[in-house]
ROTOR-929428 format. One record per residue: x, y, z of N, C-alpha, C, O, CB in turn; residue number from 1; residue in three letters. Coordinates in steps of 0.02 Angstrom, whole numbers. Atoms other than C-alpha are relative to their C-alpha. Glycine has a CB too. Example, Ala and Ser with C-alpha at 12.3 -4.5 7.8 and 13.67 -1.06 7.14 Angstrom:
BEGIN
- 45  -59  0  615  -225  390  45  60  0  97  59  33  -50  1  62  1  Ala
- -42  -59  -3  684  -53  357  -39  55  37  -14  110  45  20  23  -71  2  Ser
//
This chain:
BEGIN
- -7  -15  -69  -779  -735  -59  44  53  17  101  44  -4  21  -55  34  1  Met
- -38  -92  4  -704  -541  -17  54  -32  48  49  -76  91  -58  94  43  2  Pro
- -67  5  -43  -534  -544  51  44  87  -2  28  131  -42  58  -72  -44  3  Lys
- -25  -53  14  -414  -397  84  57  -23  -47  86  -77  -54  16  38  60  4  Ile
- -55  -15  85  -299  -353  -72  59  45  29  119  39  17  -49  60  -81  5  Thr
- -65  -55  -8  -201  -215  -1  -31  58  66  -80  53  103  17  51  -96  6  Gly
- 29  -61  -46  -213  -46  104  -1  69  -47  11  67  -108  54  14  74  7  Val
- 16  -56  30  -241  129  55  28  57  48  8  68  105  -75  3  -14  8  Leu
- -44  -23  -67  -112  248  131  10  73  -31  48  87  -77  86  -49  22  9  Val
- -11  -84  24  -127  439  103  8  6  -85  54  25  -122  84  35  40  10  Ser
- 20  14  91  -197  408  -83  21  -36  -33  5  -35  -93  9  43  -46  11  His
- -39  31  53  -78  282  -138  -25  -75  38  -40  -76  97  97  25  -7  12  His
- 31  68  -14  -137  83  -124  60  -38  -10  93  -39  -62  -64  -23  -48  13  Val
- -61  48  8  1  -42  -71  -39  -61  -18  -97  -60  2  50  -10  71  14  Phe
- 30  76  13  -53  -223  -129  40  -36  27  100  -31  36  -8  -27  -69  15  Asp
- -36  46  -28  -31  -361  -53  55  -44  -16  105  -56  19  -33  -26  13  16  Ile
- -47  23  33  48  -461  -188  53  33  -28  106  1  -32  -23  -26  -36  17  Lys
- -41  -33  36  141  -325  -276  55  36  40  114  38  24  -37  42  -38  18  Lys
- -42  -49  -44  212  -215  -143  14  -25  79  36  16  119  -42  74  2  19  Asp
- -30  35  -65  245  -337  18  22  -63  -4  -9  -111  20  -45  -4  52  20  Met
- -39  58  14  361  -462  -30  48  8  60  72  -43  85  37  0  -77  21  Ala
- -53  3  -68  476  -403  122  -50  18  58  -25  54  101  73  64  -2  22  Asn
- 37  -13  -61  335  -387  247  -63  48  -16  -65  80  -68  48  33  54  23  Gly
- 55  -47  -10  171  -290  284  11  53  16  54  64  57  -39  -13  36  24  Ser
- -17  -73  -20  160  -109  290  -77  -3  63  -132  -30  63  -3  74  -87  25  Phe
- -48  -36  -9  177  -28  412  53  -38  30  44  -88  64  -18  53  32  26  Pro
- -39  14  -44  349  -44  467  38  37  36  88  24  68  28  -31  -17  27  Lys
- -32  -63  -33  378  122  524  -71  23  19  -116  17  -23  51  59  -52  28  Thr
- 41  -1  -27  250  181  650  2  76  53  57  90  77  -1  -66  23  29  Leu
- -13  -41  -25  206  342  744  -73  15  32  -123  -15  11  36  40  -40  30  Phe
- 73  -18  -46  55  421  872  -44  14  -47  -26  50  -94  0  66  54  31  Pro
- 37  -14  51  -101  421  777  -1  -10  -63  -42  17  -100  -4  39  0  32  Gly
- 1  17  72  -57  352  622  -66  -36  -32  -95  -75  6  58  -46  -10  33  Ala
- 49  26  9  -200  299  518  2  -5  -76  27  38  -111  -52  31  32  34  Thr
- 3  16  74  -238  206  338  -57  -28  -1  -90  -32  51  53  -43  -32  35  Phe
- 66  46  6  -382  107  272  17  -62  -48  41  -54  -105  -70  46  -34  36  Gln
- 25  57  41  -406  -78  213  -22  2  -64  -67  40  -81  -46  -25  27  37  Met
- 39  21  65  -439  -132  49  -14  -65  -14  29  -108  -23  31  18  -55  38  Val
- 34  67  25  -558  -273  6  -16  -5  -86  -50  35  -118  -77  -6  42  39  Val
- 17  5  65  -557  -339  -170  6  46  -48  -32  54  -96  -51  -12  -2  40  Asp
- -11  -53  37  -469  -198  -236  -50  64  -2  -53  110  -43  7  -26  -59  41  Asn
- 44  -83  -8  -590  -60  -188  -42  25  78  -92  2  105  -75  -1  -65  42  Asp
- 30  -16  -86  -631  18  -11  -69  1  -4  -95  -3  51  21  80  38  43  Val
- 68  -1  3  -805  24  -65  -34  -73  30  -80  -80  70  -18  14  -75  44  Val
- 21  83  -43  -823  -178  -23  32  1  64  39  -56  88  33  -78  -42  45  Asn
- -23  8  -75  -746  -138  153  -65  -20  46  -60  -48  101  35  74  30  46  Asn
- 62  -17  -65  -932  -122  233  -24  -68  -16  -70  -81  23  -69  75  -8  47  Asn
- 36  56  -15  -974  -312  176  42  -46  35  35  -106  25  -29  -28  -57  48  Thr
- -42  46  -53  -840  -379  310  -17  41  63  -33  100  68  93  -7  -15  49  Leu
- -3  -49  -74  -846  -347  506  85  -4  2  127  -44  -19  -49  -42  90  50  Asp
- -80  -6  -12  -682  -286  556  24  6  76  1  52  110  27  67  -37  51  Trp
- -22  15  -66  -591  -340  726  78  4  2  112  -11  -47  -27  -70  21  52  Ser
- -71  18  0  -415  -332  788  21  -33  59  -22  -38  103  43  57  -10  53  Val
- -14  45  -63  -315  -436  922  77  27  1  112  28  -49  -12  -96  -10  54  Val
- -74  -30  13  -141  -357  974  34  -18  77  -5  -15  124  -2  99  -21  55  Thr
- -35  -9  -52  -10  -382  1115  20  54  26  47  57  81  40  -26  -4  56  Asn
- -23  -80  -15  24  -204  1123  -54  31  47  -48  90  61  4  50  -76  57  Ala
- 28  -49  -55  -113  -163  1252  -63  10  -32  -77  9  -92  43  73  17  58  Gly
- 87  -34  27  -301  -107  1244  12  53  -40  69  73  -51  -57  36  66  59  Asp
- 20  -56  64  -351  24  1120  61  23  -33  57  76  -65  -39  73  26  60  Asn
- -71  -11  33  -175  35  1055  -9  18  -74  23  59  -108  49  -69  6  61  Ser
- 30  10  81  -281  -7  876  -60  -18  -10  -79  -75  1  31  -49  -41  62  Leu
- 57  17  26  -438  10  816  -23  0  -71  10  32  -112  -33  29  28  63  Thr
- 21  14  80  -530  -33  651  -77  10  15  -116  -21  52  23  -88  -38  64  Val
- 80  -5  12  -696  39  607  -22  -47  -54  11  -87  -86  -24  77  -23  65  Asn
- 52  56  47  -835  -47  503  13  41  -74  -26  21  -116  -107  -3  30  66  Gln
- -29  -6  67  -751  47  340  63  -9  -9  93  19  -54  -10  55  -25  67  Asp
- -63  20  -2  -592  -30  381  45  40  8  98  20  -14  14  -29  -43  68  Gly
- -31  -36  -23  -515  109  439  31  -12  62  5  -26  116  -29  41  -4  69  Val
- -59  21  -64  -358  85  550  17  43  28  35  90  -7  64  -27  -13  70  Val
- -13  -64  -27  -324  201  673  48  -30  68  27  -77  102  -79  48  18  71  Ser
- -34  22  -36  -170  185  793  -22  57  69  -55  106  50  74  -6  -35  72  Phe
- 8  -23  -42  -189  263  962  55  84  1  110  85  -28  6  -60  46  73  Ser
- -38  -57  9  -120  457  986  64  -17  63  121  8  58  -53  75  10  74  Lys
- -22  19  -45  -54  379  1150  74  -51  -14  124  -40  19  -58  -26  30  75  Asp
- -40  63  36  60  236  1073  65  18  -2  86  61  -41  -21  -19  -75  76  Ile
- -87  -19  17  247  242  1092  38  -50  -18  12  -102  -37  42  28  58  77  Asp
- -44  43  23  405  156  1054  2  -87  28  49  -124  13  61  37  13  78  Glu
- 11  46  -46  346  5  1165  -34  -44  -44  -42  -101  -22  -36  22  61  79  Ser
- 53  40  59  236  -65  998  52  -28  -37  31  -82  -61  -57  51  -56  80  Cys
- -47  21  28  405  -101  913  11  -85  9  30  -103  65  50  42  23  81  Ile
- -12  77  13  422  -296  875  -77  -26  21  -75  -87  27  71  -38  54  82  Gly
- 61  14  -38  227  -314  945  -21  -20  -70  12  -9  -121  -44  62  49  83  Lys
- 42  17  50  94  -389  829  -70  30  2  -99  34  56  -4  -67  0  84  Thr
- 76  -11  -16  -81  -325  787  -27  -49  -71  2  -57  -124  -28  99  0  85  Phe
- 30  33  56  -192  -429  681  -58  22  -19  -101  24  26  -6  -63  8  86  Val
- 64  -24  12  -333  -359  579  -37  -53  -17  -2  -88  -54  -4  50  -48  87  Ile
- 30  46  24  -470  -488  550  -79  27  -27  -123  61  -1  3  -52  54  88  Phe
- 73  -14  33  -614  -478  432  -38  -62  -5  -15  -118  -20  5  31  -76  89  Ala
- 55  55  -1  -773  -579  442  -33  12  -47  -33  71  -64  -45  -7  55  90  Lys
- 63  -17  49  -907  -597  306  -52  10  33  -77  -30  73  -20  -49  -49  91  Asp
- 83  -20  -34  -1062  -512  358  -54  -47  -29  -106  -62  0  -29  86  -23  92  Lys
- 68  31  17  -1162  -613  239  2  -85  22  -53  -114  25  -15  11  -90  93  Ala
- 3  49  -34  -1098  -788  311  20  -13  65  0  -63  95  20  -32  -29  94  Thr
- -14  -6  -72  -1021  -747  477  66  -35  10  95  -41  64  -58  -32  45  95  Gly
- -72  22  3  -864  -823  430  53  34  -7  49  74  -54  8  -34  -40  96  Lys
- -56  -38  11  -685  -752  452  26  -16  -70  26  -76  -84  51  -12  54  97  Phe
- -19  28  58  -617  -754  277  65  36  -14  83  27  -72  -52  4  -54  98  Val
- -57  -37  23  -456  -645  274  29  27  77  -13  46  117  -23  64  -61  99  Ser
- -35  -52  -42  -324  -564  409  56  37  -22  70  31  -82  22  -28  56  100  Ser
- -44  -57  9  -200  -446  402  54  18  63  33  49  112  -48  62  -12  101  Tyr
- -75  -6  -36  -14  -440  498  30  67  12  52  97  -37  53  -34  -42  102  Leu
- -33  -47  14  53  -299  555  64  5  50  42  -15  105  -44  54  -2  103  Ile
- -52  14  -45  235  -292  657  51  52  -12  91  41  -58  26  -72  -8  104  Lys
- -32  -39  13  323  -141  668  67  3  16  88  -40  55  -27  36  13  105  Pro
- -80  18  -17  514  -107  676  26  47  17  74  41  55  44  -25  -49  106  His
- -16  -61  -8  530  77  675  -51  39  38  -110  22  31  12  25  -60  107  Arg
- 39  -46  -33  454  211  786  26  77  2  85  89  14  -7  -27  68  108  Phe
- -30  -66  -5  461  408  781  -40  36  27  -93  44  -4  19  30  -55  109  Phe
- 48  -37  -58  381  514  927  14  87  -30  71  112  -30  37  -19  105  110  Lys
- -3  -72  38  349  702  841  -9  21  65  -47  -7  105  -59  28  -65  111  Pro
- 26  -58  -34  362  845  956  -50  52  -30  -43  84  -82  53  34  17  112  Arg
- 44  -57  45  215  954  926  -16  35  31  -67  63  9  -56  -10  -34  113  Thr
- -11  -59  -29  235  1075  1053  14  58  -33  -23  107  -33  42  -6  38  114  Ala
- -33  -50  38  346  1178  948  53  -25  -43  79  -80  -37  25  49  42  115  Thr
- -68  17  38  485  1188  816  44  53  28  30  112  38  -3  3  -88  116  Ser
- -67  -23  -25  646  1237  879  57  -16  -50  51  -57  -95  14  -34  68  117  Asp
- -63  13  34  836  1249  810  27  -75  23  3  -107  69  54  60  18  118  Arg
- -19  69  -5  926  1089  803  31  -15  95  16  -62  132  70  -12  -69  119  Phe
- -26  4  -59  1018  1116  968  -64  -18  61  -61  -59  107  41  69  9  120  Asp
- 66  22  -55  845  1113  1070  -30  -61  -17  -52  -99  26  -64  54  1  121  Asn
- 21  61  14  791  977  966  13  -50  23  -28  -89  49  6  -11  -41  122  Ala
- -43  50  -24  924  866  1004  -10  -14  68  -15  -71  90  65  16  -11  123  Leu
- 0  0  -89  911  911  1202  -64  -52  5  -63  -106  35  -19  95  47  124  Phe
- 73  45  -17  708  846  1183  -2  -64  -19  -37  -106  9  -63  26  -34  125  Trp
- -21  84  15  774  686  1087  19  -36  48  -8  -88  64  54  -13  -45  126  Ile
- -46  44  -60  897  638  1227  -49  -10  55  -58  -58  92  72  45  35  127  Glu
- 54  7  -81  765  679  1358  -56  -58  -12  -88  -83  35  -56  87  20  128  Asp
- 63  64  30  640  543  1260  41  -50  -2  13  -99  -27  -41  7  -85  129  Lys
- -51  69  12  786  413  1262  -10  -18  -63  -16  -78  -77  -13  -67  45  130  Lys
- -3  29  78  778  423  1069  60  35  -13  95  72  21  -67  18  -58  131  Gly
- -51  -31  51  893  462  933  -23  49  -45  -84  57  -48  30  -49  -42  132  Thr
- 35  -31  50  887  588  789  8  -49  -55  56  -87  -61  24  72  -16  133  Val
- 18  57  45  817  488  642  77  17  -55  106  69  -69  -98  9  -43  134  Pro
- -45  4  56  949  442  515  -38  29  -60  -96  14  -71  24  -74  -13  135  Ala
- 55  -31  66  896  551  343  -32  -56  -32  -91  -56  -48  40  44  -68  136  Arg
- 46  60  44  855  389  258  -50  -49  45  -79  -96  16  59  -57  -41  137  Arg
- 37  8  -34  758  341  400  -69  28  -14  -121  -4  -19  25  15  46  138  Asp
- 59  -41  36  638  476  344  -9  18  -65  -62  43  -83  -7  55  24  139  Ile
- 13  -13  69  661  499  175  55  -47  -35  112  -24  -40  5  84  -19  140  Asn
- -41  68  16  746  334  105  20  7  -76  0  -29  -121  -48  -74  12  141  Asn
- -33  -17  71  838  406  -48  74  22  1  108  33  52  -41  59  -37  142  Val
- -91  1  18  1019  432  -118  -9  84  11  -55  121  -10  39  -35  -106  143  His
- -3  -87  -6  1066  618  -66  60  6  -61  111  -29  -67  31  40  97  144  Phe
- -45  -15  55  1150  692  -224  13  77  20  -34  113  36  -35  -16  -81  145  Asp
- -19  -68  -36  1245  861  -169  -24  61  -74  -20  122  -67  109  -1  28  146  Glu
- -1  -39  56  1201  933  -352  -91  5  9  -111  63  10  41  -39  -77  147  Leu
- 77  -4  3  994  901  -341  -20  -19  83  -78  -3  91  -36  -63  -66  148  Thr
- 31  34  -46  961  830  -170  -39  57  40  -92  45  68  50  -44  41  149  Gly
- 37  -60  -23  914  1007  -107  -68  17  -50  -108  58  -27  55  64  0  150  Glu
- 56  -11  40  776  1010  -255  -50  -65  23  -38  -124  36  23  4  -84  151  Met
- 57  59  -24  600  932  -211  -2  -47  -70  21  -28  -124  -93  39  21  152  Phe
- 22  53  41  552  780  -314  -54  -41  30  -84  -27  82  54  -42  -16  153  His
- 49  56  0  439  634  -321  9  -29  59  68  -29  75  6  -51  -54  154  Asp
- -18  40  -50  419  532  -162  -23  -81  -32  -82  -91  -49  -40  28  75  155  Val
- 19  53  26  426  347  -224  -20  -45  52  23  -72  88  45  -24  -40  156  Lys
- 32  29  -37  303  259  -127  15  -65  14  3  -100  -36  -49  6  -17  157  Arg
- -30  61  10  376  87  -59  -12  -27  92  7  -3  145  92  11  -38  158  Glu
- -19  40  -91  350  -31  108  60  -21  22  107  -45  -11  -34  -71  17  159  Val
- -79  15  -18  484  -53  224  51  38  -13  107  14  -15  23  -51  -26  160  Asn
- -47  -61  20  570  108  182  -6  49  45  -32  41  100  -12  31  -66  161  Ser
- 8  -73  -21  583  288  225  -75  1  39  -119  -42  32  3  56  -72  162  Gly
- 75  -13  -29  430  366  339  -35  31  -67  -95  20  -75  -3  61  74  163  Leu
- 33  -32  31  399  469  194  -25  -54  -58  -83  -56  -78  34  60  -15  164  Phe
- 13  57  39  407  322  77  -51  -45  14  -79  -78  -30  50  -32  -3  165  Gln
- 70  54  -16  274  219  164  -60  51  22  -116  27  10  16  -65  76  166  Glu
- 43  -32  -20  171  363  234  -20  47  -50  -81  51  -49  16  21  54  167  Trp
- -1  -39  45  178  487  94  1  80  39  44  101  78  -60  -20  -47  168  Gly
- -1  -65  -34  118  665  142  -25  -21  72  -72  -61  74  -48  58  -39  169  Phe
- 8  26  -62  114  643  340  -53  11  22  -79  -35  55  40  15  41  170  Leu
- 64  -38  -15  -34  742  370  -50  -22  -22  -102  -18  11  -3  59  -18  171  Leu
- 52  31  13  -136  662  279  -5  -83  31  -44  -125  7  -2  8  -73  172  Phe
- -10  86  -26  -84  481  393  4  20  73  29  -20  111  83  -52  -31  173  Ser
- 11  -15  -78  -109  562  562  55  48  48  48  64  107  -1  -73  33  174  Gly
- -68  -36  -28  66  662  593  -27  41  20  -79  59  -7  58  23  -39  175  Trp
- 33  -62  -23  31  799  694  70  47  -6  121  29  24  -40  -8  85  176  Thr
- -48  -74  -1  149  966  658  8  28  56  -43  36  89  -26  58  -37  177  Asn
- -15  -69  -55  222  1081  791  -71  48  8  -84  82  -41  71  59  -39  178  Pro
- 47  -48  -3  65  1182  854  15  73  -4  -24  113  -29  -29  -12  52  179  Val
- -16  -53  8  164  1328  872  67  10  -54  127  7  -38  4  21  63  180  His
- -75  4  48  280  1346  708  -7  56  -80  -58  84  -101  11  -105  -33  181  Ser
- 6  -37  44  311  1441  566  12  -58  -77  38  -41  -131  53  64  18  182  Asp
- -7  40  42  303  1275  465  -67  8  -43  -118  12  -10  15  -63  30  183  Ile
- 53  0  49  178  1285  318  -50  -49  19  -27  -102  38  25  -15  -68  184  Gly
- 49  49  1  11  1193  335  15  -57  -31  8  -111  -2  -53  20  -25  185  Ser
- -6  47  43  59  1096  183  45  -42  -1  55  -81  -47  0  18  -45  186  Leu
- -68  42  11  210  1017  234  32  -22  66  20  12  116  57  45  -40  187  Glu
- -30  27  -75  308  921  380  86  30  -2  117  38  -55  -4  -109  7  188  Ser
- -96  -17  25  511  978  402  25  -33  65  4  -14  120  38  108  -7  189  Glu
- -32  39  -57  602  867  518  71  -8  -8  102  -22  -59  -30  -69  8  190  Ile
- -83  6  -4  782  868  583  15  -99  -4  -10  -145  29  35  46  98  191  Phe
- -26  66  -10  869  703  540  86  16  -24  108  67  -52  -48  -64  -52  192  Thr
- -96  -2  14  1080  670  520  7  -53  -58  -31  -99  -72  61  -32  82  193  Leu
- -13  50  42  1163  586  389  92  21  -5  107  77  -26  -55  4  -77  194  Glu
- -68  -12  -20  1373  572  423  11  72  24  43  119  0  47  -17  -57  195  Asn
- -14  -51  -60  1365  689  557  -11  68  -34  16  119  -12  81  -5  35  196  Asp
- 33  -62  24  1281  818  445  -69  3  19  -105  -45  30  5  9  -72  197  Arg
- 77  -13  -21  1116  911  487  -50  4  -60  -50  53  -96  -8  70  40  198  Ile
- 56  -23  53  979  898  367  -80  12  31  -101  -12  83  -6  -63  -58  199  Phe
- 69  -24  -25  794  978  378  -42  -67  -73  -36  -55  -133  -16  120  -11  200  Ile
- 47  38  42  680  833  280  -50  17  -12  -76  29  43  -13  -49  15  201  Ser
- 50  -31  0  531  895  210  -55  -43  -49  -42  -59  -107  19  69  -18  202  Thr
- 43  35  42  388  805  144  -75  58  -18  -99  94  26  -21  -79  47  203  Val
- 61  -39  0  230  901  58  -72  -30  -32  -68  -91  -41  19  61  -37  204  Asn
- 54  25  9  52  870  1  -6  -34  -89  -58  -57  -113  -50  60  25  205  Ser
- 4  23  76  98  819  -196  2  -66  2  -47  -89  -28  56  25  -49  206  Leu
- -43  -30  -57  191  724  -108  84  -6  -42  103  -56  -72  -11  -57  88  207  Pro
- -53  -8  18  359  779  -159  48  13  73  23  34  126  -6  53  -54  208  Tyr
- -24  7  -46  502  768  -47  73  56  7  81  73  -52  5  -72  2  209  Ser
- -56  -17  0  672  867  -9  62  -12  68  42  -31  123  -15  61  -17  210  Arg
- -51  -8  -68  826  871  119  58  50  -9  105  43  -48  37  -74  19  211  Asp
- -37  -51  15  909  1036  149  62  -15  47  55  -47  99  -39  67  11  212  Leu
- -43  -15  -62  1071  1058  238  -11  47  59  -37  98  37  54  20  -24  213  His
- -6  -30  -62  1073  1139  413  65  15  34  65  23  95  -35  -35  39  214  Asp
- -69  4  -29  1255  1153  446  13  60  47  67  60  78  55  -1  -58  215  Asp
- 13  -59  -30  1218  1314  530  -34  1  60  -33  43  106  -31  36  -39  216  Met
- 39  -3  -71  1111  1256  653  -59  59  -5  -83  78  49  59  21  68  217  Asp
- 55  -72  -13  977  1412  613  -50  -13  -19  -93  22  8  10  67  -31  218  Ser
- 70  14  12  835  1343  538  -43  -28  54  -20  -70  93  -3  -43  -52  219  Gln
- 48  45  -36  686  1291  633  -47  -62  -29  -85  -57  -78  -43  43  28  220  Pro
- 34  34  41  617  1136  604  -20  -44  63  -2  -29  119  37  -30  -66  221  Ala
- 43  19  -54  504  1004  703  70  -87  30  104  -121  -9  -111  -23  -45  222  Gln
- -26  56  -45  597  856  828  -30  -61  -13  -90  -58  -26  -9  12  70  223  Ala
- 34  60  19  561  679  796  49  -49  43  105  -57  17  -4  -14  -88  224  Ala
- -49  44  -15  646  550  917  -19  -65  -26  -77  -79  -40  13  -1  68  225  Ala
- 6  47  51  679  393  833  18  -69  50  59  -63  95  55  19  -71  226  Phe
- -21  46  -13  687  218  884  4  -76  -23  -43  -89  -60  -14  8  36  227  Tyr
- 32  63  39  693  36  832  69  -16  -59  125  9  -55  -91  26  -46  228  Gly
- -44  18  62  788  -34  672  11  45  -61  -31  63  -103  -25  -57  -28  229  Glu
- -1  -74  54  868  99  559  21  -54  -71  53  -107  -74  85  83  27  230  Ser
- -3  23  73  856  65  361  70  -10  -1  92  -64  -20  -27  52  -59  231  Val
- -66  -15  35  1030  116  343  45  -52  57  102  -58  34  25  98  -3  232  Val
- -43  55  -47  1113  -19  493  5  -46  -43  34  -98  -27  -31  -29  69  233  Ser
//
């Protein structure tokens, strides 16, 4: 009997048994986020099932197509925190429900897509959206070493961690970079804070990440308003 065994997220598979002891993916969410269910350890098995979703977060907030591709609405917002999304899988051969998958987000990021900007303007936009500047580790949940922290390093993929750790290269997962921006198409750069210091946290397509100091408030980056339960609280 087929069953859901994991999820495919930006070229990385999270296995339900091995990787989700602390809750199912995703715990971080953003508008337009997308990933794919995995049936019997291979997405080619997804079409043996009929997919559906039930949620208390509102109609059309989440869809699942018949390839098991899960897509959150581009209009979804921070009100989804704590709501439940349940994906059901029914065996086409027998017509019986054989598997389900529960999603309950703890953290939400609202990216500014109109433009990149300096930190003071980014902060003004974030406060206007009733959010906060993300803690650096809510975006990139790694220890910052003063000697090596600004060097690119591998992203260790983890559930219930930072945005980069859960989603990898954000542009593969539905994130939208600023439309008018000097940011390259192969990376996302987001303002974060740690101990009252400004950082620009970056992830690229490899995926590698790094955190750059921006203490002079001189470099443009993307604003993202944060809501919910911080990983560092």
